N, CA, C and O of each residue as an XYZ file, in Angstrom:
352
protein
N      96.774     87.011     89.172
C      97.722     86.906     88.055
C      98.060     88.327     87.625
O      97.202     89.210     87.597
N      99.317     88.521     87.294
C      99.798     89.791     86.898
C      99.181     90.193     85.512
O      99.295     89.422     84.559
N      98.536     91.382     85.392
C      97.936     91.786     84.131
C      99.004     92.404     83.206
O      99.061     93.622     83.033
N      99.831     91.553     82.628
C     100.920     91.994     81.804
C     100.478     92.816     80.621
O     101.089     93.845     80.332
N      99.468     92.415     79.947
C      98.917     93.150     78.807
C      98.488     94.584     79.251
O      98.735     95.545     78.522
N      97.908     94.716     80.329
C      97.480     96.039     80.822
C      98.670     96.885     81.193
O      98.642     98.103     81.016
N      99.711     96.272     81.701
C     100.904     97.016     82.184
C     101.762     97.500     81.056
O     102.426     98.530     81.169
N     101.756     96.767     79.961
C     102.622     97.198     78.782
C     101.768     97.798     77.675
O     102.286     98.152     76.616
N     100.471     97.915     77.907
C      99.613     98.516     76.915
C     100.012     99.950     76.610
O     100.635    100.640     77.417
N      99.630    100.364     75.422
C     100.036    101.741     75.000
C      98.861    102.737     75.154
O      99.057    103.948     75.052
N      97.674    102.229     75.391
C      96.556    103.106     75.547
C      96.216    103.253     77.042
O      95.815    102.284     77.687
N      96.380    104.475     77.587
C      96.144    104.681     78.963
C      94.634    104.733     79.283
O      94.245    104.572     80.440
N      93.812    104.950     78.292
C      92.343    105.073     78.506
C      91.589    103.833     78.227
O      90.359    103.880     78.217
N      92.227    102.710     77.995
C      91.559    101.481     77.629
C      90.767    100.969     78.828
O      91.392    100.655     79.841
N      89.421    100.859     78.790
C      88.613    100.426     79.933
C      88.999     99.019     80.379
O      89.066     98.756     81.579
N      89.253     98.111     79.437
C      89.587     96.753     79.813
C      90.897     96.716     80.631
O      90.981     95.998     81.628
N      91.935     97.501     80.203
C      93.180     97.542     80.927
C      92.977     98.145     82.265
O      93.548     97.668     83.245
N      92.166     99.204     82.356
C      91.948     99.834     83.645
C      91.241     98.905     84.600
O      91.526     98.910     85.797
N      90.328     98.110     84.093
C      89.611     97.118     84.907
C      90.578     96.063     85.364
O      90.527     95.659     86.526
N      91.454     95.600     84.510
C      92.444     94.565     84.888
C      93.361     95.082     86.004
O      93.640     94.382     86.978
N      93.814     96.311     85.833
C      94.718     96.831     86.837
C      94.024     97.065     88.131
O      94.597     96.796     89.187
N      92.806     97.557     88.105
C      92.011     97.761     89.337
C      91.740     96.473     90.003
O      91.804     96.417     91.232
N      91.444     95.434     89.302
C      91.232     94.063     89.885
C      92.500     93.587     90.482
O      92.467     93.069     91.598
N      93.623     93.718     89.835
C      94.847     93.311     90.341
C      95.230     94.034     91.640
O      95.711     93.433     92.601
N      94.996     95.339     91.622
C      95.238     96.169     92.812
C      94.396     95.669     93.996
O      94.905     95.473     95.099
N      93.105     95.470     93.739
C      92.178     94.970     94.799
C      92.648     93.597     95.360
O      92.559     93.354     96.563
N      93.139     92.727     94.487
C      93.620     91.471     94.967
C      94.855     91.625     95.822
O      94.994     90.890     96.800
N      95.753     92.526     95.516
C      96.929     92.788     96.313
C      96.512     93.304     97.703
O      97.064     92.870     98.714
N      95.531     94.237     97.751
C      95.030     94.774     98.995
C      94.453     93.674     99.847
O      94.703     93.627    101.052
N      93.669     92.771     99.234
C      93.051     91.671     99.924
C      94.100     90.786    100.535
O      94.000     90.416    101.705
N      95.101     90.443     99.765
C      96.221     89.580    100.301
C      96.978     90.251    101.419
O      97.383     89.587    102.373
N      97.181     91.555    101.328
C      97.903     92.268    102.414
C      97.052     92.289    103.670
O      97.581     92.102    104.766
N      95.779     92.506    103.549
C      94.881     92.492    104.742
C      94.846     91.122    105.361
O      94.942     91.012    106.584
N      94.712     90.063    104.574
C      94.665     88.724    105.146
C      95.998     88.351    105.812
O      95.999     87.756    106.889
N      97.130     88.691    105.186
C      98.405     88.367    105.805
C      98.616     89.191    107.037
O      99.251     88.701    107.971
N      98.129     90.416    107.112
C      98.347     91.189    108.309
C      97.558     90.646    109.491
O      97.989     90.732    110.641
N      96.398     90.087    109.185
C      95.612     89.474    110.255
C      96.291     88.244    110.786
O      96.134     87.921    111.964
N      97.036     87.548    109.966
C      97.715     86.327    110.431
C      99.079     86.589    111.027
O      99.513     85.845    111.905
N      99.776     87.632    110.574
C     101.178     87.834    110.914
C     101.515     89.028    111.777
O     102.550     89.011    112.444
N     100.723     90.028    111.799
C     101.027     91.237    112.514
C     100.342     91.176    113.908
O      99.118     91.063    113.981
N     101.112     91.250    114.991
C     100.498     91.237    116.318
C      99.632     92.474    116.520
O      99.959     93.581    116.090
N      98.527     92.236    117.186
C      97.636     93.362    117.483
C      97.473     93.477    118.984
O      97.536     92.480    119.703
N      97.262     94.707    119.460
C      97.078     94.977    120.868
C      95.596     94.776    121.174
O      94.728     95.343    120.511
N      95.339     93.995    122.143
C      93.960     93.754    122.549
C      93.666     94.605    123.802
O      94.393     94.547    124.793
N      92.628     95.359    123.732
C      92.261     96.267    124.850
C      92.008     95.442    126.071
O      91.364     94.394    126.014
N      92.531     95.932    127.205
C      92.367     95.243    128.467
C      93.390     94.233    128.857
O      93.415     93.759    129.993
N      94.234     93.902    127.921
C      95.255     92.892    128.219
C      96.570     93.554    128.535
O      96.845     94.627    127.998
N      97.413     92.961    129.392
C      98.697     93.511    129.704
C      99.668     93.375    128.548
O      99.454     92.592    127.623
N     100.698     94.120    128.613
C     101.773     94.043    127.579
C     102.381     92.680    127.629
O     102.360     92.014    128.664
N     102.949     92.242    126.461
C     103.570     90.908    126.397
C     104.789     90.812    127.339
O     105.173     89.707    127.722
N     105.406     91.956    127.718
C     106.601     91.911    128.575
C     106.250     92.044    130.045
O     107.146     92.059    130.888
N     104.983     92.139    130.371
C     104.559     92.300    131.787
C     104.738     90.963    132.490
O     104.394     89.920    131.935
N     105.279     90.985    133.719
C     105.505     89.767    134.476
C     104.856     89.812    135.853
O     104.505     90.900    136.308
N     104.684     88.713    136.520
C     104.160     88.746    137.887
C     105.070     89.547    138.820
O     104.577     90.187    139.749
N     106.368     89.527    138.597
C     107.296     90.392    139.387
C     106.910     91.847    139.296
O     106.907     92.582    140.284
N     106.583     92.239    138.081
C     106.224     93.678    137.883
C     104.879     93.962    138.565
O     104.648     95.069    139.051
N     103.994     92.956    138.598
C     102.751     93.153    139.402
C     103.033     93.412    140.853
O     102.402     94.273    141.465
N     103.994     92.664    141.431
C     104.414     92.878    142.826
C     105.003     94.250    143.038
O     104.639     94.935    143.993
N     105.924     94.677    142.151
C     106.492     95.935    142.277
C     105.474     97.105    142.135
O     105.557     98.123    142.823
N     104.561     96.907    141.252
C     103.484     97.891    141.057
C     102.662     98.015    142.328
O     102.376     99.129    142.767
N     102.287     96.929    142.911
C     101.480     96.941    144.133
C     102.297     97.541    145.324
O     101.729     98.242    146.162
N     103.565     97.278    145.392
C     104.377     97.892    146.453
C     104.348     99.421    146.277
O     104.202    100.172    147.241
N     104.491     99.852    145.021
C     104.504    101.297    144.747
C     103.174    101.900    145.115
O     103.146    102.979    145.706
N     102.039    101.237    144.786
C     100.744    101.732    145.155
C     100.567    101.802    146.636
O     100.044    102.793    147.145
N     100.985    100.784    147.353
C     100.852    100.762    148.805
C     101.655    101.811    149.492
O     101.121    102.464    150.388
N     102.923    102.035    149.143
C     103.731    103.017    149.803
C     103.273    104.390    149.444
O     103.362    105.289    150.280
N     102.793    104.609    148.266
C     102.224    105.919    147.842
C     101.008    106.237    148.638
O     100.817    107.395    149.010
N     100.171    105.277    148.923
C      98.965    105.469    149.725
C      99.375    105.901    151.161
O      98.815    106.836    151.734
N     100.374    105.177    151.711
C     100.835    105.550    153.067
C     101.405    106.929    153.062
O     101.118    107.714    153.966
N     102.200    107.256    152.081
C     102.877    108.559    151.980
C     101.784    109.700    151.852
O     101.902    110.774    152.442
N     100.748    109.395    151.062
C      99.653    110.399    150.894
C      98.885    110.571    152.225
O      98.504    111.682    152.595
N      98.668    109.451    152.930
C      97.881    109.512    154.187
C      98.586    110.266    155.307
O      97.942    110.711    156.257
N      99.871    110.410    155.204
C     100.630    111.181    156.257
C     101.017    112.581    155.776
O     101.875    113.235    156.369
N     100.377    113.034    154.698
C     100.590    114.416    154.241
C     101.626    114.631    153.196
O     102.024    115.778    152.992
N     102.100    113.622    152.513
C     103.099    113.718    151.440
C     104.385    114.432    151.858
O     104.789    115.406    151.223
N     104.996    113.973    152.872
C     106.288    114.654    153.283
C     107.366    114.447    152.229
O     107.409    113.439    151.524
N     108.246    115.466    152.157
C     109.323    115.499    151.180
C     110.637    114.916    151.780
O     111.667    114.855    151.107
N     110.565    114.503    153.035
C     111.739    113.916    153.691
C     111.271    112.851    154.656
O     110.075    112.718    154.916
N     112.230    112.078    155.196
C     111.858    111.025    156.119
C     111.858    109.668    155.514
O     112.069    109.506    154.312
N     111.617    108.659    156.363
C     111.731    107.267    155.985
C     110.680    106.888    154.945
O     111.000    106.211    153.968
N     109.420    107.317    155.141
C     108.328    106.955    154.174
C     108.637    107.506    152.803
O     108.461    106.826    151.792
N     109.103    108.753    152.774
C     109.413    109.376    151.432
C     110.585    108.617    150.769
O     110.576    108.421    149.553
N     111.590    108.188    151.559
C     112.686    107.444    150.958
C     112.242    106.103    150.405
O     112.713    105.664    149.356
N     111.310    105.442    151.137
C     110.738    104.159    150.698
C     109.948    104.355    149.406
O     110.031    103.554    148.476
N     109.162    105.467    149.376
C     108.332    105.763    148.203
C     109.244    106.025    146.972
O     108.960    105.545    145.874
N     110.285    106.754    147.165
C     111.202    106.990    146.052
C     111.882    105.769    145.579
O     112.088    105.592    144.379
N     112.253    104.888    146.521
C     112.902    103.619    146.196
C     111.904    102.725    145.407
O     112.278    102.072    144.433
N     110.692    102.716    145.834
C     109.714    101.832    145.137
C     109.497    102.344    143.722
O     108.722    101.759    142.966
């Protein structure tokens, strides 16, 4: 509940009003924390991004494979393998 008396009070040093405002503040913080747990998406360590798809898994694996082949033949800067690596 909004501490109206504390907010319109004329004495800034009133302990009762300070307590009421502090309690109100803490209730707001509690509500914000609870709502953030329910409404704000969180990133879980070890999980893929929400936009990641099986097609991207395939493309990633193709890139890994062609890069491994390219590395095994000395990382040439021209030729068919390099073109395939760049395309991947």
